[in-house]
All heavy atoms as an XYZ file, in Angstrom:
949
protein
N     -48.432    -26.713    -20.868
C     -47.484    -26.877    -22.135
C     -46.153    -26.150    -21.715
O     -46.218    -25.032    -21.589
C     -48.172    -26.431    -23.314
C     -47.310    -26.396    -24.432
S     -48.088    -25.630    -25.862
C     -48.120    -27.011    -26.932
N     -45.050    -26.824    -21.823
C     -43.732    -26.244    -21.665
C     -43.253    -25.915    -23.073
O     -42.999    -26.628    -23.883
C     -42.880    -27.335    -21.061
C     -41.551    -26.723    -20.637
O     -41.337    -25.581    -20.846
N     -40.806    -27.540    -19.986
N     -43.096    -24.606    -23.306
C     -42.596    -24.030    -24.568
C     -41.124    -23.950    -24.622
O     -40.606    -23.913    -25.790
C     -43.111    -22.643    -24.813
C     -44.620    -22.633    -24.968
C     -45.118    -21.224    -25.146
N     -46.548    -21.220    -25.210
C     -47.258    -20.901    -26.236
N     -46.595    -20.340    -27.281
N     -48.521    -20.810    -26.228
N     -40.399    -24.108    -23.555
C     -38.974    -24.101    -23.636
C     -38.463    -25.444    -22.955
O     -38.043    -25.387    -21.742
C     -38.408    -22.981    -22.806
S     -38.991    -21.372    -23.623
N     -38.355    -26.517    -23.677
C     -37.900    -27.537    -23.049
C     -36.272    -27.551    -22.761
O     -35.626    -26.943    -23.474
C     -38.215    -28.696    -24.151
C     -38.185    -27.921    -25.426
C     -38.741    -26.587    -25.051
N     -36.031    -28.071    -21.505
C     -34.611    -28.139    -21.144
C     -33.991    -29.364    -21.749
O     -34.373    -30.462    -21.228
C     -34.444    -28.055    -19.626
C     -33.044    -28.035    -19.225
C     -35.221    -26.758    -19.211
N     -32.938    -29.141    -22.513
C     -32.295    -30.399    -23.011
C     -31.012    -30.728    -22.146
O     -30.633    -29.885    -21.287
C     -31.796    -30.108    -24.496
O     -30.777    -29.097    -24.497
N     -30.556    -31.910    -22.305
C     -29.345    -32.303    -21.521
C     -28.168    -31.437    -21.875
O     -27.370    -31.184    -21.100
C     -29.043    -33.745    -21.887
C     -30.124    -34.763    -21.232
C     -29.689    -36.169    -21.795
C     -30.250    -34.623    -19.810
N     -27.986    -30.897    -23.050
C     -26.804    -30.121    -23.471
C     -26.891    -28.785    -22.719
O     -25.888    -28.279    -22.343
C     -26.735    -29.917    -24.977
O     -27.973    -29.241    -25.337
N     -28.125    -28.237    -22.472
C     -28.300    -27.003    -21.843
C     -27.813    -27.157    -20.354
O     -27.198    -26.307    -19.701
C     -29.719    -26.429    -21.866
O     -30.030    -26.349    -23.231
C     -29.827    -25.031    -21.194
N     -28.312    -28.280    -19.692
C     -27.906    -28.516    -18.350
C     -26.396    -28.753    -18.176
O     -25.729    -28.110    -17.268
C     -28.681    -29.817    -17.871
O     -30.026    -29.693    -18.152
C     -28.463    -30.021    -16.441
N     -25.818    -29.341    -19.129
C     -24.332    -29.611    -19.024
C     -23.527    -28.236    -19.195
O     -22.619    -28.018    -18.536
N     -24.124    -27.264    -20.114
C     -23.520    -26.091    -20.338
C     -23.574    -25.184    -19.018
O     -22.629    -24.481    -18.650
C     -24.130    -25.345    -21.466
N     -24.739    -25.299    -18.297
C     -24.846    -24.584    -17.067
C     -23.820    -25.045    -15.957
O     -23.292    -24.300    -15.289
C     -26.400    -24.670    -16.469
C     -27.310    -23.956    -17.234
C     -28.740    -24.076    -16.737
N     -29.671    -23.428    -17.534
C     -30.977    -23.637    -17.468
N     -31.362    -24.532    -16.567
N     -31.881    -22.983    -18.186
N     -23.658    -26.408    -15.963
C     -22.820    -26.897    -14.935
C     -21.430    -26.453    -15.278
O     -20.613    -26.063    -14.416
C     -22.861    -28.395    -14.943
C     -24.024    -29.022    -14.314
C     -23.755    -30.465    -14.111
N     -24.979    -31.070    -13.544
C     -25.608    -32.215    -13.761
N     -25.052    -32.964    -14.837
N     -26.723    -32.596    -13.309
N     -21.008    -26.463    -16.497
C     -19.617    -25.975    -16.987
C     -19.417    -24.552    -16.652
O     -18.333    -24.048    -16.066
C     -19.372    -26.286    -18.508
C     -19.064    -27.728    -18.724
C     -18.669    -27.875    -20.174
N     -19.574    -27.455    -21.121
C     -20.577    -28.292    -21.717
N     -20.550    -29.544    -21.331
N     -21.268    -27.742    -22.623
N     -20.382    -23.807    -16.796
C     -20.383    -22.285    -16.492
C     -20.231    -22.134    -15.054
O     -19.508    -21.304    -14.635
C     -21.610    -21.644    -17.093
N     -21.020    -22.932    -14.256
C     -20.962    -22.766    -12.736
C     -19.566    -23.207    -12.336
O     -18.971    -22.511    -11.353
C     -21.946    -23.603    -12.115
N     -18.982    -24.273    -12.912
C     -17.692    -24.671    -12.325
C     -16.681    -23.719    -12.793
O     -15.646    -23.441    -12.076
C     -17.309    -26.118    -12.998
C     -18.109    -27.292    -12.293
C     -17.923    -28.554    -13.163
C     -17.821    -27.434    -10.860
N     -16.738    -23.162    -14.007
C     -15.826    -22.169    -14.433
C     -15.752    -20.932    -13.472
O     -14.814    -20.392    -13.160
C     -16.034    -21.749    -15.875
C     -15.179    -20.584    -16.482
C     -13.744    -21.145    -16.507
C     -15.676    -20.252    -17.907
N     -17.093    -20.481    -13.203
C     -17.215    -19.339    -12.271
C     -16.546    -19.546    -10.981
O     -15.903    -18.761    -10.388
C     -18.640    -18.912    -12.173
O     -19.203    -18.753    -13.456
C     -18.796    -17.646    -11.372
N     -16.853    -20.804    -10.454
C     -16.233    -21.145     -9.106
C     -14.757    -21.196     -9.179
O     -13.974    -20.712     -8.325
C     -16.872    -22.507     -8.661
C     -16.290    -23.060     -7.376
C     -16.717    -22.118     -6.248
C     -16.782    -24.414     -7.105
N     -14.207    -21.788    -10.290
C     -12.660    -21.830    -10.460
C     -12.056    -20.472    -10.422
O     -11.088    -20.233     -9.937
N     -12.677    -19.600    -11.235
C     -12.198    -18.202    -11.288
C     -12.267    -17.436     -9.958
O     -11.334    -16.691     -9.637
C     -12.909    -17.387    -12.388
C     -12.701    -17.792    -13.861
C     -13.563    -17.093    -14.821
C     -11.203    -17.657    -14.148
N     -13.309    -17.639     -9.242
C     -13.443    -16.997     -7.881
C     -12.370    -17.569     -6.910
O     -11.665    -16.723     -6.189
C     -14.813    -17.355     -7.398
N     -12.119    -18.837     -7.003
C     -11.039    -19.344     -6.085
C      -9.673    -18.859     -6.478
O      -8.828    -18.411     -5.637
C     -11.037    -20.877     -6.124
C      -9.815    -21.493     -5.418
C     -12.394    -21.423     -5.479
N      -9.449    -18.764     -7.902
C      -8.135    -18.202     -8.306
C      -7.980    -16.698     -7.869
O      -6.890    -16.220     -7.491
C      -8.049    -18.407     -9.810
N      -9.062    -16.045     -8.000
C      -9.059    -14.633     -7.573
C      -8.764    -14.340     -6.142
O      -8.097    -13.399     -5.786
N      -9.223    -15.246     -5.303
C      -9.061    -15.061     -3.850
C      -7.614    -15.519     -3.502
O      -7.067    -14.932     -2.548
C     -10.009    -16.000     -3.126
C     -11.452    -15.555     -3.160
C     -12.297    -16.616     -2.510
C     -11.670    -14.200     -2.596
N      -6.970    -16.271     -4.317
C      -5.571    -16.692     -3.919
C      -4.536    -15.836     -4.441
O      -3.423    -15.693     -3.784
C      -5.340    -18.155     -4.496
O      -5.326    -18.194     -5.859
N      -4.837    -15.006     -5.402
C      -3.829    -13.932     -6.000
C      -3.350    -12.894     -4.905
O      -2.176    -12.749     -4.802
C      -4.364    -13.368     -7.211
C      -4.458    -14.280     -8.449
C      -4.952    -13.558     -9.661
C      -3.079    -14.875     -8.829
N      -4.272    -12.367     -4.085
C      -3.784    -11.362     -3.130
C      -2.878    -12.041     -2.166
O      -1.853    -11.438     -1.694
C      -5.049    -10.993     -2.510
C      -6.159    -11.072     -3.456
C      -5.643    -12.426     -4.203
N      -3.099    -13.394     -1.832
C      -2.217    -14.027     -0.864
C      -0.827    -14.196     -1.376
O       0.146    -13.932     -0.707
C      -2.886    -15.380     -0.550
O      -4.172    -15.202     -0.085
C      -2.050    -16.162      0.582
N      -0.642    -14.468     -2.704
C       0.617    -14.610     -3.337
C       1.286    -13.262     -3.344
O       2.563    -13.227     -3.279
C       0.466    -15.122     -4.739
C      -0.060    -16.659     -4.821
C      -0.422    -16.971     -6.303
C       0.877    -17.583     -4.226
N       0.577    -12.242     -3.567
C       1.145    -10.902     -3.696
C       1.738    -10.454     -2.367
O       2.678     -9.508     -2.322
C       0.101     -9.915     -4.126
N       1.247    -10.826     -1.311
C       1.720    -10.373      0.067
C       3.116    -10.942      0.393
O       3.800    -10.401      1.245
C       0.775    -11.000      1.163
C      -0.582    -10.151      1.154
C      -1.579    -10.788      2.180
O      -1.245    -11.747      2.778
N      -2.739    -10.195      2.217
N       3.583    -11.910     -0.289
C       4.792    -12.420     -0.009
C       5.977    -11.830     -0.843
O       7.210    -12.105     -0.653
C       4.861    -14.033     -0.378
C       4.016    -14.717      0.527
O       3.744    -14.313      1.777
N       3.456    -15.873      0.147
N       5.476    -10.861     -1.770
C       6.523    -10.099     -2.665
C       7.066     -8.953     -1.819
O       6.375     -8.190     -1.191
C       5.833     -9.684     -3.934
C       5.304    -10.740     -4.754
C       6.278    -11.785     -5.238
O       7.421    -11.312     -5.557
N       5.987    -12.970     -5.231
N       8.345     -8.801     -1.832
C       8.972     -7.691     -1.236
C       8.577     -6.298     -1.936
O       8.557     -6.367     -3.140
C      10.391     -7.890     -1.234
C      10.682     -8.838     -2.365
C       9.383     -9.663     -2.517
N       8.364     -5.251     -1.189
C       8.101     -4.002     -1.797
C       9.303     -3.321     -2.315
O      10.373     -3.375     -1.717
C       7.330     -3.105     -0.900
C       6.005     -3.624     -0.457
C       5.166     -2.561      0.296
N       5.670     -2.433      1.620
C       5.144     -1.510      2.484
N       4.186     -0.765      2.178
N       5.643     -1.431      3.727
N       9.315     -2.730     -3.391
C      10.363     -2.019     -4.049
C      10.142     -0.508     -3.753
O       9.136      0.005     -4.194
C      10.436     -2.233     -5.555
C      10.634     -3.708     -5.873
S      12.171     -4.519     -5.150
C      13.406     -3.738     -5.939
N      11.142      0.216     -3.112
C      11.008      1.517     -2.853
C      11.909      2.313     -3.825
O      12.907      1.909     -4.273
C      11.367      1.826     -1.383
C      10.618      1.051     -0.428
C      11.180     -0.026      0.333
C       9.340      1.385     -0.145
C      10.492     -0.682      1.206
C       8.494      0.686      0.716
C       9.131     -0.423      1.440
N      11.487      3.475     -4.125
C      12.355      4.337     -5.051
C      13.701      4.577     -4.379
O      13.842      4.503     -3.107
C      11.600      5.695     -5.228
C      10.190      5.468     -4.721
C      10.246      4.223     -3.783
N      14.672      4.743     -5.119
C      16.085      5.072     -4.680
C      16.140      6.311     -3.882
O      16.893      6.393     -2.938
C      17.041      5.111     -5.813
N      15.350      7.229     -4.243
C      15.319      8.557     -3.456
C      14.522      8.569     -2.233
O      14.523      9.554     -1.431
C      14.838      9.632     -4.399
C      13.403      9.676     -4.783
C      12.910     10.735     -5.609
C      11.437     10.646     -5.879
N      11.023     11.817     -6.594
N      13.832      7.364     -1.879
C      13.081      7.276     -0.569
C      14.056      7.406      0.531
O      15.059      6.726      0.547
C      12.179      6.144     -0.613
N      13.656      8.104      1.562
C      14.350      8.282      2.838
C      13.710      7.540      3.973
O      12.459      7.400      3.858
C      14.544      9.757      3.198
C      15.261     10.678      2.121
C      15.206     12.113      2.520
C      16.755     10.121      1.995
N      14.413      7.248      5.020
C      13.879      6.519      6.274
C      13.601      7.632      7.273
O      14.329      8.521      7.395
C      14.819      5.498      6.709
C      14.518      4.856      7.973
C      13.418      3.735      7.854
N      13.562      2.819      6.795
C      14.319      1.680      6.776
N      15.018      1.406      7.738
N      14.407      1.032      5.604
N      12.533      7.444      7.980
C      12.145      8.442      8.977
C      11.099      7.907      9.995
O      10.661      6.809      9.673
N      10.865      8.654     10.995
C       9.750      8.365     11.895
C       8.710      9.490     11.720
O       8.951     10.621     11.867
C      10.278      8.441     13.371
O      11.432      7.495     13.435
C       9.245      8.129     14.338
N       7.562      9.054     11.471
C       6.428     10.004     11.107
C       5.324      9.830     12.160
O       5.030      8.777     12.597
C       5.782      9.539      9.657
C       4.544     10.410      9.234
C       5.085     11.476      8.467
C       3.674      9.536      8.371
N       4.846     11.084     12.538
C       3.695     11.143     13.403
C       2.753     12.153     12.850
O       3.108     13.298     12.563
C       4.101     11.711     14.879
C       2.829     11.770     15.771
C       5.114     10.659     15.499
N       1.476     11.655     12.480
C       0.475     12.561     12.026
C      -0.116     13.247     13.186
O      -0.671     12.704     14.034
C      -0.570     11.765     11.208
C      -1.562     12.813     10.739
C       0.051     11.015     10.110
N       0.187     14.610     13.314
C      -0.392     15.364     14.358
C      -1.855     15.905     14.076
O      -2.776     15.559     14.855
C       0.476     16.595     14.641
O       0.642     17.354     13.489
C       1.728     16.086     15.158
N      -1.980     16.640     13.035
C      -3.360     17.083     12.648
C      -3.332     17.208     11.113
O      -2.711     18.115     10.591
C      -3.782     18.396     13.257
C      -5.188     18.828     12.960
C      -5.414     20.153     13.664
O      -4.673     20.730     14.313
N      -6.717     20.628     13.453
N      -3.837     16.295     10.320
C      -3.762     16.153      8.994
C      -4.110     17.554      8.312
O      -5.110     18.162      8.693
C      -4.780     15.170      8.472
C      -4.831     14.261      9.687
C      -4.763     15.115     10.810
N      -3.210     18.008      7.409
C      -2.067     17.412      6.756
C      -0.803     17.607      7.490
O       0.320     17.349      7.002
C      -2.056     18.074      5.426
C      -2.584     19.386      5.681
C      -3.683     19.184      6.787
N      -0.802     18.196      8.685
C       0.302     18.413      9.451
C       0.986     17.157     10.086
O       0.210     16.475     10.682
C       0.149     19.487     10.559
C      -0.394     20.844     10.005
C      -0.772     21.760     11.180
C       0.510     21.437      8.985
N       2.231     17.039     10.006
C       2.982     15.806     10.496
C       4.345     16.177     11.067
O       4.711     17.359     10.960
C       3.198     14.831      9.373
C       1.877     14.280      8.837
C       4.223     15.337      8.376
N       4.842     15.362     11.889
C       6.247     15.637     12.438
C       7.049     14.436     11.696
O       6.576     13.271     11.764
C       6.469     15.609     13.812
O       6.032     14.409     14.362
C       5.665     16.758     14.536
N       8.198     14.789     11.133
C       8.991     13.857     10.524
C      10.339     13.916     11.230
O      11.102     14.939     11.082
C       9.189     14.177      9.014
C       9.586     13.175      8.049
C       8.888     11.802      8.203
C       9.525     13.708      6.624
N      10.676     12.846     11.872
C      12.013     12.885     12.703
C      11.988     14.004     13.750
O      13.049     14.687     13.883
C      13.145     12.912     11.840
C      13.298     11.683     10.930
O      12.868     10.624     11.336
O      13.860     11.807      9.800
N      10.885     14.347     14.316
C      10.728     15.340     15.249
C      10.601     16.795     14.765
O      10.463     17.668     15.529
N      10.685     17.002     13.454
C      10.522     18.324     12.823
C       9.227     18.416     12.076
O       8.676     17.520     11.577
C      11.690     18.446     11.752
C      13.046     18.497     12.365
C      14.121     18.631     11.323
C      15.509     18.462     11.997
N      16.579     18.492     10.971
N       8.649     19.647     12.107
C       7.338     19.863     11.560
C       7.503     19.738     10.157
O       8.402     20.189      9.473
C       6.870     21.316     11.853
N       6.412     19.124      9.476
C       6.322     18.855      8.071
C       4.869     18.878      7.660
O       3.958     18.995      8.531
C       7.103     17.591      7.618
N       4.670     18.790      6.357
C       3.264     18.764      5.850
C       3.036     17.810      4.745
O       4.008     17.552      3.832
C       2.898     20.139      5.431
C       1.388     20.231      4.971
C       1.069     21.765      4.658
O       1.752     22.658      5.080
N      -0.132     21.911      3.993
N       2.000     17.119      4.734
C       1.642     16.171      3.546
C       1.237     17.084      2.478
O       0.656     18.083      2.508
C       0.546     15.352      3.979
C       0.836     14.263      5.153
C      -0.444     13.528      5.484
C       1.954     13.251      4.726
N       1.667     16.686      1.175
C       1.353     17.419     -0.009
C      -0.146     17.151     -0.385
O      -0.761     16.132      0.224
C       2.299     16.931     -1.151
O       1.876     15.600     -1.511
N      -0.744     18.004     -1.189
C      -2.241     17.716     -1.400
C      -2.507     16.406     -2.064
O      -3.604     15.785     -1.814
C      -2.523     18.765     -2.486
C      -1.570     19.992     -2.095
C      -0.253     19.242     -1.685
N      -1.474     15.682     -2.816
C      -1.782     14.413     -3.250
C      -1.112     13.342     -2.591
O      -0.851     12.283     -3.260
N      -0.820     13.557     -1.389
C      -0.016     12.544     -0.628
C      -0.676     11.170     -0.539
O      -1.860     11.063     -0.397
C       0.289     13.075      0.818
N       0.212     10.131     -0.579
C      -0.309      8.847     -0.523
C       0.372      8.060      0.542
O       1.570      8.093      0.673
C      -0.168      8.065     -1.870
C      -0.908      8.486     -3.048
C      -0.494      7.723     -4.213
N       0.742      7.911     -4.592
C       1.289      8.575     -5.737
N       0.397      9.024     -6.501
N       2.543      8.654     -5.971
N      -0.283      7.578      1.576
C       0.190      6.819      2.749
C      -0.184      5.348      2.473
O      -1.389      4.944      2.304
C      -0.308      7.351      3.956
C      -0.042      8.727      4.119
C       0.289      6.466      5.168
C      -0.558      9.402      5.273
N       0.824      4.422      2.336
C       0.568      3.054      2.220
C       0.872      2.260      3.427
O       2.007      2.483      4.024
C       1.362      2.497      0.978
C       0.904      3.084     -0.357
C       1.686      2.404     -1.520
N       1.224      3.038     -2.651
C       0.133      2.827     -3.375
N      -0.709      1.845     -3.044
N      -0.131      3.407     -4.567
N      -0.083      1.380      3.873
C       0.324      0.489      5.091
C       1.252     -0.627      4.810
O       1.773     -0.741      3.663
N       1.445     -1.483      5.862
C       2.408     -2.579      5.590
C       1.853     -3.589      4.527
O       2.684     -4.361      4.068
C       2.406     -3.255      6.934
O       1.182     -3.688      7.414
C       3.113     -2.336      7.981
N       0.544     -3.588      4.271
C      -0.068     -4.471      3.269
C      -0.026     -3.743      1.884
O      -0.596     -4.240      0.917
C      -1.346     -5.012      3.603
C      -2.332     -3.877      3.892
O      -1.977     -2.667      3.829
N      -3.523     -4.154      4.173
N       0.544     -2.559      1.776
C       0.531     -1.745      0.566
C      -0.767     -1.184      0.165
O      -0.941     -0.690     -0.948
C       1.217     -2.545     -0.563
C       2.135     -1.665     -1.337
O       2.743     -0.679     -0.903
N       2.331     -1.897     -2.644
N      -1.710     -1.072      1.031
C      -3.029     -0.486      0.723
C      -3.046      0.857      1.168
O      -2.308      1.297      2.243
C      -4.148     -1.275      1.493
C      -4.188     -2.714      1.133
S      -5.464     -3.326      0.030
C      -6.955     -2.399      0.409
N      -3.802      1.773      0.556
C      -3.756      3.191      0.912
C      -4.524      3.354      2.196
O      -5.414      2.762      2.429
C      -4.444      4.001     -0.155
C      -3.721      4.076     -1.530
C      -4.581      4.921     -2.589
C      -2.394      4.826     -1.290
N      -3.983      4.315      3.048
C      -4.552      4.653      4.248
C      -4.828      6.210      4.249
O      -4.182      6.884      3.762
C      -3.567      4.216      5.513
C      -3.120      2.778      5.579
C      -2.044      2.762      6.642
C      -4.404      1.989      5.866
N      -5.757      6.518      5.137
C      -6.105      7.949      5.365
C      -5.309      8.499      6.464
O      -5.135      7.820      7.604
C      -7.568      8.091      5.546
C      -8.441      7.652      4.338
C      -9.976      7.773      4.836
C      -8.254      8.358      3.128
N      -4.778      9.680      6.357
C      -3.959     10.214      7.395
C      -4.671     10.558      8.731
O      -4.090     10.320      9.784
C      -3.325     11.606      6.938
O      -4.376     12.520      6.619
N      -6.036     10.642      8.604
C      -6.842     10.908      9.769
C      -6.860      9.663     10.718
O      -7.061      9.710     11.926
N      -6.713      8.432     10.199
C      -6.650      7.174     10.941
C      -5.338      6.959     11.594
O      -5.238      5.944     12.339
N      -4.373      7.712     11.448
C      -2.958      7.484     11.839
C      -2.566      8.597     12.905
O      -1.476      8.681     13.272
C      -2.016      7.486     10.667
C      -2.236      6.521      9.669
C      -1.321      6.694      8.462
C      -2.067      5.073     10.227
N      -3.492      9.436     13.392
C      -3.191     10.502     14.285
C      -2.508      9.929     15.543
O      -3.019      9.020     16.051
C      -4.440     11.337     14.544
C      -4.161     12.329     15.614
C      -4.976     11.953     13.261
N      -1.458     10.590     15.939
C      -0.741     10.346     17.163
C      -0.061      8.885     17.171
O       0.314      8.456     18.280
C      -1.451     10.571     18.361
C      -1.940     12.115     18.519
O      -1.106     12.950     18.113
N      -3.033     12.242     19.036
N       0.199      8.325     16.022
C       0.787      7.049     15.980
C       2.279      7.270     15.545
O       2.526      7.923     14.569
C       0.231      6.051     15.143
C      -1.169      5.585     15.550
C      -1.755      4.666     14.605
O      -1.072      3.824     13.923
N      -3.117      4.603     14.391
N       3.263      6.695     16.211
C       4.638      6.835     15.837
C       4.952      5.717     14.834
O       4.867      4.580     15.279
C       5.608      6.761     17.003
O       5.210      7.903     17.952
C       7.021      7.064     16.653
N       5.258      5.988     13.617
C       5.468      5.081     12.541
C       6.838      5.141     11.937
O       7.277      6.318     11.655
C       4.427      5.296     11.487
C       2.899      5.373     11.924
C       2.059      5.920     10.899
C       2.496      3.993     12.376
N       7.431      3.961     11.765
C       8.780      3.982     10.913
C       8.238      3.831      9.556
O       7.681      2.963      9.096
C       9.540      2.812     11.385
O       9.777      2.867     12.807
C      10.851      2.720     10.623
N       8.819      4.773      8.740
C       8.342      4.793      7.313
C       9.507      5.155      6.404
O      10.635      5.631      6.791
C       7.338      6.020      7.069
C       6.165      5.791      7.905
C       7.940      7.359      7.414
N       9.348      4.878      5.127
C      10.117      5.252      3.993
C       9.228      6.429      3.366
O       7.986      6.307      3.335
C      10.385      4.268      2.994
C      11.494      3.365      3.496
O      12.200      3.614      4.398
N      11.645      2.268      2.806
N       9.808      7.526      2.813
C       9.013      8.680      2.255
C       9.823      9.329      1.232
O      11.039      9.261      1.234
C       8.604      9.618      3.459
C       9.866     10.366      3.943
C      10.156     11.635      3.490
C      10.580      9.719      5.097
C      11.345     12.189      4.060
C      11.662     10.484      5.641
C      12.047     11.643      5.099
O      13.094     12.396      5.668
N       9.124      9.986      0.431
C       9.678     10.803     -0.671
C       9.072     12.162     -0.415
O       7.953     12.367     -0.007
C       9.343     10.303     -2.033
O       8.069     10.332     -2.277
C       9.993      9.008     -2.363
N       9.849     13.283     -0.790
C       9.354     14.646     -0.839
C       9.106     15.085     -2.153
O       9.738     14.707     -3.181
C      10.449     15.484     -0.134
C      10.940     15.104      1.172
C      12.100     16.049      1.721
C       9.702     15.250      2.171
N       8.157     15.965     -2.393
C       7.863     16.654     -3.597
C       8.743     17.940     -3.798
O       9.493     18.169     -2.874
C       6.374     16.791     -3.915
C       5.751     17.610     -2.704
C       5.511     19.066     -3.099
O       4.890     19.247     -4.256
O       5.745     19.921     -2.319
N       8.628     18.641     -4.978
C       9.423     19.639     -5.235
C       9.544     20.734     -4.234
O      10.427     21.482     -3.990
C       9.168     20.210     -6.580
N       8.362     20.969     -3.554
C       8.289     22.087     -2.537
C       8.717     21.703     -1.085
O       8.462     22.427     -0.177
C       6.866     22.638     -2.496
C       6.480     23.328     -3.802
N       6.620     24.567     -4.132
C       5.994     22.743     -4.948
C       6.283     24.864     -5.389
N       5.847     23.911     -5.902
N       9.142     20.387     -1.033
C       9.549     19.923      0.340
C       8.542     19.313      1.140
O       8.712     18.914      2.349
N       7.262     19.115      0.571
C       6.313     18.494      1.281
C       6.296     16.980      1.107
O       6.761     16.414      0.130
C       4.875     18.897      0.844
C       4.518     20.363      1.208
S       2.856     20.738      0.984
C       3.100     21.783     -0.459
N       5.881     16.167      2.114
C       5.860     14.774      2.131
C       4.914     14.310      1.069
O       3.716     14.671      1.097
C       5.527     14.191      3.529
C       5.634     12.605      3.427
C       6.643     14.680      4.464
N       5.301     13.471      0.168
C       4.406     13.124     -0.922
C       3.955     11.584     -0.829
O       2.848     11.143     -0.907
C       4.912     13.442     -2.313
C       4.022     13.213     -3.403
N       2.854     13.911     -3.508
C       4.010     12.295     -4.454
C       2.238     13.517     -4.631
N       2.936     12.535     -5.257
N       4.947     10.741     -0.853
C       4.703      9.280     -0.771
C       5.182      8.653      0.513
O       6.380      9.025      0.968
C       5.403      8.475     -1.862
C       4.767      8.741     -3.204
O       3.506      8.459     -3.283
O       5.465      9.175     -4.252
N       4.413      7.950      1.249
C       4.793      7.295      2.597
C       4.534      5.896      2.550
O       3.373      5.526      2.121
C       3.995      7.990      3.677
C       4.485      7.416      5.097
C       4.322      9.498      3.706
N       5.456      5.075      2.966
C       5.263      3.636      3.087
C       5.509      3.215      4.545
O       6.650      3.418      5.040
C       6.258      2.903      2.205
C       6.016      3.045      0.751
C       5.222      2.287     -0.064
C       6.623      3.969     -0.115
N       5.233      2.795     -1.330
C       6.144      3.832     -1.326
C       7.469      5.071      0.166
C       6.636      4.569     -2.470
C       7.931      5.810     -0.892
C       7.417      5.629     -2.156
N       4.521      2.729      5.277
C       4.756      2.242      6.611
C       5.445      0.912      6.608
O       4.980      0.032      5.759
C       3.345      2.156      7.371
C       2.668      3.551      7.432
C       3.535      1.605      8.728
C       1.290      3.613      8.026
N       6.466      0.699      7.262
C       7.288     -0.396      7.141
C       6.916     -1.463      8.001
O       6.415     -1.314      9.154
C       8.733      0.023      7.359
C       9.337      1.194      6.482
C      10.694      1.446      6.892
C       9.194      0.733      5.130
N       7.094     -2.710      7.608
C       7.160     -3.899      8.426
C       8.369     -4.040      9.184
O       9.276     -3.343      8.875
C       6.893     -5.161      7.433
O       8.054     -5.359      6.707
C       5.625     -5.126      6.723
N       8.466     -4.904     10.112
C       9.655     -5.083     11.039
C      10.878     -5.431     10.054
O      12.012     -4.893     10.227
C       9.362     -6.096     12.044
C       8.532     -5.705     13.108
C       8.292     -6.620     14.323
O       9.256     -7.550     14.351
O       7.404     -6.598     14.934
N      10.644     -6.387      9.133
C      11.702     -6.850      8.238
C      12.178     -5.628      7.316
O      13.293     -5.527      7.192
C      11.247     -7.901      7.277
N      11.229     -4.862      6.786
C      11.600     -3.614      5.932
C      12.429     -2.583      6.815
O      13.323     -2.062      6.303
C      10.327     -3.064      5.360
C       9.779     -3.895      4.236
C       8.414     -3.493      3.848
O       7.786     -2.721      4.621
O       7.990     -3.925      2.732
N      11.923     -2.421      8.062
C      12.601     -1.405      8.898
C      13.960     -1.852      9.343
O      14.878     -1.035      9.524
C      11.759     -1.250     10.202
N      14.305     -3.207      9.309
C      15.616     -3.753      9.642
C      16.616     -3.352      8.439
O      17.829     -3.333      8.776
C      15.575     -5.231      9.921
N      16.209     -3.224      7.256
C      17.057     -2.907      6.093
C      17.574     -1.548      6.284
O      16.939     -0.541      6.765
C      16.280     -3.028      4.951
C      15.802     -4.381      4.492
C      14.884     -4.455      3.328
O      14.785     -3.369      2.634
O      14.397     -5.507      3.019
N      18.906     -1.296      5.835
C      19.479      0.000      5.856
C      18.967      0.966      4.857
O      18.735      0.507      3.672
C      21.034     -0.134      5.758
C      21.712     -0.899      6.835
C      21.762     -0.076      8.109
C      22.535     -0.868      9.250
N      22.374     -0.322     10.449
N      18.794      2.204      5.110
C      18.260      3.155      4.264
C      18.781      4.551      4.765
O      18.864      4.744      5.834
C      16.804      3.123      4.044
C      16.335      4.160      3.153
C      15.222      3.975      2.148
N      14.878      2.904      1.537
C      15.097      2.814      0.097
N      15.726      3.720     -0.543
N      14.535      1.780     -0.529
N      18.969      5.501      3.788
C      19.364      6.843      4.128
C      18.295      7.583      4.783
O      17.099      7.329      4.597
C      19.764      7.620      2.819
C      21.068      7.278      2.278
N      22.359      7.404      2.919
C      21.371      6.645      1.043
C      23.227      6.973      2.099
N      22.689      6.505      0.935
N      18.726      8.383      5.770
C      17.768      9.249      6.518
C      18.009     10.695      5.916
O      18.945     10.884      5.280
C      17.900      9.227      8.043
O      19.184      9.803      8.235
C      17.800      7.813      8.653
N      17.117     11.554      6.325
C      17.163     12.957      5.857
C      18.548     13.517      6.359
O      19.158     14.339      5.739
C      16.013     13.805      6.342
N      18.987     13.204      7.647
C      20.219     13.717      8.298
C      21.401     13.205      7.494
O      22.344     13.933      7.242
C      20.220     13.350      9.752
N      21.362     11.825      7.158
C      22.527     11.345      6.455
C      22.619     11.887      4.978
O      23.636     12.031      4.390
C      22.532      9.874      6.478
O      21.334      9.305      5.662
N      21.433     12.134      4.321
C      21.397     12.643      2.989
C      22.002     14.046      3.080
O      22.742     14.519      2.136
C      20.023     12.596      2.442
N      21.689     14.886      4.084
C      22.137     16.236      4.178
C      23.615     16.253      4.388
O      24.382     17.042      3.858
C      21.488     16.953      5.186
N      24.094     15.380      5.219
C      25.563     15.314      5.493
C      26.232     14.770      4.237
O      27.487     15.275      3.979
C      25.800     14.216      6.665
N      25.718     13.929      3.511
C      26.431     13.509      2.265
C      26.510     14.596      1.166
O      27.349     14.705      0.410
C      25.758     12.310      1.717
N      25.470     15.501      1.204
C      25.429     16.561      0.225
C      26.456     17.694      0.545
O      26.918     18.381     -0.311
C      23.981     17.313      0.243
N      26.838     17.717      1.889
C      27.827     18.866      2.248
C      29.211     18.257      2.080
O      30.008     17.741      1.790
C      27.726     19.178      3.675
C      26.348     19.921      3.911
O      25.897     20.568      3.007
N      25.817     19.884      5.180
């Protein structure tokens, strides 16, 4: 004896729910693709430089010793966060900001198109301040 008969309306509701779920999944997969085409906006105070992670948190920035701040964030070309340990001994063209104590706080690894854009370097910012 079947105590829970399946009616046609229940089957139709299941199909609609399945189609809705499938549609949302497809839409969710396409959104990251659209976001990749958006240019990244960097803070006005961000400087351009060449970064080499020597032994985290120690780095060289334009050939000079520097250090990552305790809360430093490094973003890859896809704007996803990267760990500094995975970047050891790689020479990277970056935009970066410094925190109040002079430690490197935010780092964006640049794509070729972003690297081609003009931006102040630490040397040009120091020259402009004098």
